[in-house]
N, C-alpha and C positions, 0 to 999 in steps of 0.2 A: 372193287374192280376184279375182273376175271383173272388178271395176272396174279393178284394176291391170293385168290382162291387156288390157283394152280400151284403157287409157291407152297401153300399149306399142304396140299396133297403130296407134293414131292417130299416135303419134310416128314410127313406121316409115313410115306413109303420108306424113306431112309431110316426112320426110327424103327419101323417094323423089321428092316434088315438087321438092325443092331440087336434085336430081341431074339436070342437063341431059343427061347421057349416056344416061339411061333414056328410053325412048319410051313413056310411060304412056298416051298418048292412046288407044291401042287397047284399053286395059284399064280405063279410068276408070269405065265403067258397072258393072263388077264391084266396084269399090271403093266406089262411092257407097252401096250398100245397107248394108254394115256401119258406115260412117261416119255415115250418116243415122240408123241405129239408135242409135248412141251419143249422138246429139243429142236424139232424141224418144222413146226407149223409156220405157215406164211405169216399169220397174225395170231397172236395169243389172246387178243381182246378186240372186240369191235370198237372203232373209234379210239384206237390206242394213242394216248398222248405221247408226244415226243419226249416227254420227261419221265415216262414210265419205264422202269428198268426191266425190260424183258430179256436183256442180254445175260444178266446174272442168273435169271431163272433158267435159261437154256443151259448154262454151265452147271448149275446145281442139279438139274435133271440128268445131265450127262454123267456127272460124278456118281449119282445114285445108280444109274444104269450100269456103269462100269463096276461099281461096288457089288451089285447083284451078280455080275459075271464072275467077279473074283470069289464070291462066296459059293456060288452054285455051279461054276463052270466045270469043275471036275465031275459033278453029278450029271450034267447035261453038256456033253462035248460039243454039240452043234450051236449052243446058245451064242457064244462070242462071235463065231463066224457069221451067223445069221444077222446079228445086230450090226456088225461091221459092213456086211453086204447091203443091208437096208440103208445105212448111213451113206455109203458111197453111191448107191444107185439112185436114191431119192434126193439126197441133199447136195452132193458134190457134183453139181452140174452148173455150168455158167449161166444157163437159162433160168435157174431158180432164183427166187428173191434173196437178197443179201442176208436177211435174218435166217433163212433156211440153210444157206451155205455156211453161215457162221456156226449154227448148231451142229452141222455135220463135221466141220473142221474141228471144233472143240471136242465133240464126242470121240472122233477117231484119235485125236492127239492124246486124250486121256487114257487110251489103251497102251500108250508107251511108244518108245522110239522105233520099234519094229513096225508098228502100225503106221507111223508117220512115213517111214521109208517106203513101205509097200503101197500105201494108198494115197498119201498126200503129195509126196514129192513128184510122182509121175504127172500129177495135174498142174504142177507149178508152171510149166511152160504154157499150157493152155490159158491159164489165168493171166500170165504175164502178157501174152500176145493180145488178149482181149483188152487189157488195161491200156496197153500202148495204142490200140486202135481207137480208144475213146477220146 
């Protein structure tokens, strides 16, 4: 299944981040696209079974992305703000699929309480009103 393939790629990326002998800083921008896709993609696999756990894959990918920001954020000051902006603009919209919204919420929440206060709490009212209307 593609979800398992994606999970292996995320774990490889995470292991590469742990290896201080590798100099990933020159290649981070190439890795963020597939990792970000695993976080916010509408569907991670065609014909996704309801029993396939894409939720934990999204969380694992978000954890790896935040880890990359923690490791290389001082070196690349715009990295963290760009990723948070991407997550808020692309994923945190009520018109997006639930899986995409989940990925965005998990991703931003892993950046810590300040990110939650700044980016998630302002959206809470919009979500609440939408849910009440359903």
